[in-house]
N, C-alpha and C positions, 0 to 999 in steps of 0.2 A: 497235361493234355486233356482234350475234350473227351466226353464219353464216346464209346464205340459207335452208338447209333448217331448218325449224322446225315445231313442232306448231301447227296452225291449225284449231281445232275448228269454225269456222263457215264455211259457203260464202261466197265473196266477194260473190255477189249478195245474200245475206241481210244481210251487213254494210252494203252500200251502201244497201239499202232502209230499214234501221232506224237508221243512224248519225245522230246529231244533233251537229253540230260544237260545240266549246266556244265559249261566248259570247265575242265579241270587242269588243263595244261599250264605249266608255269609261263608267265609272261616272257616273250622272246627278248624284248629290249625295253625294260621298264623305264619310264621317264623319271628323272630325279625327284620330281614333285609328287609322284603318284605313291600313295600309301598302300602297300600290299603286305599285310602281315600274315605270314604263313606259319609262325611259330606255334600257334595253338594246335595245328594239325600235324606238326612234326614233318615239315617238308611241303609237298604239294597239297594245297588245300582243296579237298573235295566238297563242293557245295551240296552234293547229294548225301551228306552225312546223315546217319540215323538219328531218330528222336532221342535216344539215350545221350548221345554226345551233345545234342542241342540243349537238352534240359539241364545239362551240367554247366553250361556257360553262364557266367554271372552277368546280370544285367548292369552292374555298376562298373564294368570294365569298358575300355575304349572300343569304339567301332573301327573296323577295317574293311576295305574293299577286298572281297575274297574270291569272287568269280563273276562271270557274266553269262547271260542267257541270250542266245540268238533265236530269232523267229524266222520261219520260212517266208518266201515271197520277196517283195521289193525291199531294198534297204530302208531303214527308218529315217527318212529325211523330213517327215512332217508328222507330228504327233501332238497330243494335248494332255488331258488329265488322265490320271490313273486312280484305281480304287482297289483296296483290299477288303474282301468280304470274309468275315470270320466263319460264317455258317457254311459256305461252300468251300472254304479254305482255298480260295482262288484270288489271283491278282489280275485285274482287268486293265488293259491299256488302250487308250484311244489312238489307234494306229491309222492315221489318214493316208499314209503311203500305201497301205494295203486295203483301204476303203472299208475298214471294219475295226472291231474290238478284239484284240488278242487276249487269250486266256492262258494264264500260267498257274500251274500247281504251286501254291505258295509254301507248301510243306516240303515238297521234294524238288523244287526249282526246275520244273520241266514244262515245256510248251505243251498245251493240251489241244487247243483248237482256236477257231476264229468265228465270230459272227460277222459276216460280210454284208455287202449290198448297200453300203453307205456312200456318202457323197465323194469322199476322197479329199486330197489335200493340195495346197498350192505347190507348184505352179499349175498343176492340171486344172484345178478349180480356183477361181479368184476368191479372195477372202470376203469380199462384199461388193455390192453394186453391179453384179453381172446381169441382172434383169430377167434371166430365164430360170426355169426350175432346175436346170442342171449347172448353172453358174452362180447361183445365189448363196454363196457362202460355202466354206469348207466343213468337213465333218468326217468322223465323229469328234465331239468336243468333250463336254462333261459326261461322266458315267457314274452310275450308282446301281446297286443290286437290292431288290426288295425281298422280304422273307419268303415269298412264294416262288422264288427261283426265277424271277424276271429281271433281265438287264434293261435298264433305261439309259438311252444315250441321246444327247443333243446332236443334231445333224444339220447339214446344210439345208437351204430352202426353208428355214424356220420350221423344221420338222423334228419331232421327238420320236425316236424309234423304240419300240417295246419288243424285246426278244425273249423267247423261251429258251432257257439255258439247257434244258434237256434235249432240245432239238437243234440247238445252235441256229435258230431261225427267227427272223423278224415276223412277229404275229400281228403287229399293229403299227401304223404310222399316224401320229397325231400332229395336226397342223397348229402352229401357234400364230399364224399370220392374222393380221388385222387389216381392215380396209384402208387405213391411213397410209400403209406402206405397201399394199398389194393391190394392184389394179384389176386382178382377176383374169388377165389375159396371159398368153404365152410369154410375153416379153415385158411384163410389168411386175415382176417379183422383186421387191426391194426391202423385205423385212429382215434380210440377212440370215445368218445362222442362228439356230437355237443353241445356246452355249452352255454355261455351267448349270449344274443341276443339283438339287437336294431333295431329301425325303423326310416327311413328317410321319413316323410310324404310328402315332396315336390316332391321327385323323385320316391316315392313309392318303396323304396328299403329296404330290410331286410339285416342286417349284422350279421353274427353269427361266433363265434370263435370255432376252433378246437385246443385246447391247448396242446394236448399230443399225436400227431401221432408217430407211431413207424414203422420201416422198417419191411416188411414181412420176410426178410432174418434174420435168427436167429444169435445172437451174438456167437462168438467163445470163449469169455472170459467174466468174470465178471468185474465190474468196468466201469469207463468212462461213456459212454452213454448206456451201456448194462443194461437194467432194465425192469422190469415189475411190476405188482401189488404185487408180492411176494418178489421183490428185488433180483431176481436171473436172470441169463442169459437164459431165456426161450423164450423171445420175441426178436424182432430186436432192433437195435440201435435207440435212440431217434432222431426224425427229427425236423426240425424247425416248430414251430406252424404256422398255417395259418388261415385266415378269408375268408369267402365265402359271396359274394354278390348275393342276390336272388331277382327277381322281385316279388313284393307283389301282382301283378295282374296275373290271370290265363293265361297260364298254369304253372306259378311259375317257370320260367326258371332260371337256374344258370347263372348269368351274368359275373362272373369272380371271381378270388381269389387273395389274397394278402398274401405273405409269410413274416414272421418277423425273419430274420436271427439273430441267437444268443440269441433270447428271451427265457426266462424261462417259458413261457406259455402265454396265452391270457386271458383277463378277460372281463370286462363289456363295451359294446358299448353304446354310448349316442349321441343323436341328439341335436345340438345347432341351434335353428332357427334364431338367430341373425347372426351367422357366416356362416350359411348354410353348416355346416360341421359335420361329425361324429367324435366323440372322442372315443378312445379305450385305456383302461388301459393295460399296457404291463409289466408284471414282468420281472426282469432281471435275470442274472446268476451271482453268486458270483465270483468275479475276472474276469468276462468276459464282462457283460453289466449291466448298472444300470437300475433301474425301470424308466418307462417313461409313458407319455400319448401321443399317436399318434393322430395327427390331419389329418383326411382323407377326401379327396374330393370324394364323393360317385359316381360322374359321370365318373371321370377319373380312379377311384379305385386306387388312389395313395396316399401315405403319403406325405403331403405337408411340415409338420414340426413335430418335437417331442419335448415335454417338459420333459427334464431330471430331475429326482428326486434324488438328492444327499442325501441319508438318513442320513449319518453321519453329514453333514452340517446342515440339517434341524432339526434333532431330537437329535443329540448327540449319536445316536445308529446306528451302521452299519447295512445295510440291503438292499435287492433288491426287496422286495415284494410290490405288489399293487393289489387291488381287485376292490371295488365298486367305482362308480362315480355318482354325482348328480349335476345338474345345478340349481342355485338359481337366485334371482334377481341381477341386476347390473353386470352380467357376473361373479358372484362368483361361483366358481367350487369347490365342495368338493370331494376330492379323498381320499379313504382309502389307505394309503401307509406308508411304514416304521413302521407299527404297530400303527399308529395314524390317526385321521382325519386331513387332511391338506387342507386348503382353498387356491385356486389359482385364479389368474386372467385368465379367460378362453381365453381372446384375446391375452395375452402375455406369459402366463405360469408363471408369477412372483408369488412367494409365498406371501400370505397375512397373514396367521396365522396358526400355528400348535396348535391343541387342545390336551392338555395332560391330561385332567381330565377324559378321557375315551379312551379305545382302539379303533382301527380302524375297527375291525370286517370285515364283508364280504360286503353284499349289504348295500348301504346307500340311503337316500331318501330326497327329498326336497318337503315340503308341501307349496304351494302358499297361502293356506287358512290362516295359522298362521305364515308364513314366517320363518319356522324353518327347519333346517337340522336335520335328525335323523340317528343314528348309534347305533348298539348294539356291545358292546365290553367289555373288562375286565375293571372293576372299580378299580383303584389303591387305592382308599380310604378304600376299604374293605380288612381287613386282612385275609389271608388264615388261616384255610381251609373253612371259611364261603363262601357262594356263591358270586362270584365276578362279574358275568355278569350283565350288566346294559344297559338300554336304555338311550343313551346320547342325550340331547336336546341342540341344538346350534342355536343361533340367526344368521340367514343367512345374514342379512344386516350389522350387526356390527361385525360379525365373533367372537362372544363371546360365551363361554359355559354358559349354564343356569342351568342345573340340570342333575342328573342321577336318574333313577328309577330302582331299582333292579328287574331283571327278570331272575330267575334261568333257565339256559339252553335256554334262548331266543336268537333268531337270525333273521336277515334280515327284518328290519322294512319297512313298506309302509303305506302311509297316504291317507285318503279320504278328499279332501279339502272342500267338501260340509258341513261336520259336524266336521271337524278337529279331527277326531279319527285317531289314529295310531295303526296299527296291527303289531304283531311280532309272528313268528313261535316259538313254544316251542317244541323242539325235544328231545325225551327221548332216552335212551340206550336200547339195547336188554335185558340187565339184569333188568332194571326197568320194562320193559314190561312183563318179565317173573316172576316178583315178588321176584327176588333174590337180588335186590338192592333197597334201600329206594327211594321213589319218593318224592323229596323235591321241585318239580317244582311248579309254579303258578297254573298249572292244578290241582294238588292234593289239593292245598289250597282252591280251589273252588269246590272240590268234584269230579273232573274228574281224578281218579287215574289210573296210568299205561297206559294212552292213548296218551299222548301228546295233544296239543291243539293250538289254536290261542289266544294269549293274546290281549286284547283290552285296549288301554289307551285313556283317555279323559282329557280335561282341567277341573280342579276342579270347576271352576265357582266362587271361592272365590276371594275376592280382597286382594291380598297379594303383597308384594314388589317383583317386577320382576327386574332382573338385567339389563334389557335393558330399563327401564323406569326412 
């Protein structure tokens, strides 16, 4: 465990008033494909178990879904990236359905509070091409926490929100808009959402992606780059995506921008402390550019090199997509690309292993506590129409797949290294929330029906054969 002296941004009375303990009841009707291991706790598994029990769990034992956390407000029908911060011991979730970032106590699995006031999510807010300040992209999107207790979140209308976690309040809104995509009037906002975000702690620089800017000038014909959220020529032609560098110190000045010509979007930035560089996953365009990972010098704000990802050569399937990225030990870099988790050498870009037992998903995570990579993606071992989404567990040192744990509608894992718990967002549909479609998610299995939730995975604590031992 960490020393007693720690950063604690919320008054204890505030936490006690708002905390909602992780649901502990036994699933009422577990689905056959759902892995619910209760043996480690001797019956009902209480996710609010004490630190002594957690410390005793072996990291080399399999993971199991052990409980879920529900959050107040609207059902989670629209969400994006999550982030675990070891300093604050909190798990932060971009909850568009509630127009803010939910905060979970990652040690005790309890809801703490929310930073609100953000754009909200589809269908309330169009994903892009809305034209106005209130319809120019959903948010929050990417999230990260800096050591001074500030939460940074990409938001709609090409805005980055800076919040003081001690106050649960936005203290600064930073615009990433540029004149090429923002006409400066009430109905010409076409830079889209500020999306995924990363932090360089050495130079105190934030990097955030604007993946889908459009020209304020409307297209005259359909096709080509003339597109908007509805797929018609109502907004301007698609422009090259760009990333914005922002100082993490007040007054949070925009330091510069970097455009990616021919790219099909921009995804997740990541800091590598060994190479002192920021990495950024860059989707390609079919027939134009391949998927790649850009290696960026944050002080010169230039791409020094790019690792090209040839999807056909790597996976046997043509593609140009790439999303999440996570850095493990020994410069092993996991990239969600070409539909799979792919492990690269972060220093050279050489491919080490393509993991085919689980899909690539969106956000991926490395937990230094158990030395595992985590990804949520399609499970090819599950035959449709059964739920096929699983949490994939990968040994980051040996680059070997270990297990899949079914998590219906689960996405975007993040782990807390102090207790080696892994969290995943379970996002439902509007039809499930309205009760017109069946809720077969893990949330419903634990009694939280039609709400969405946060799934919590723990090591079982049983001595079993592990593929890396």
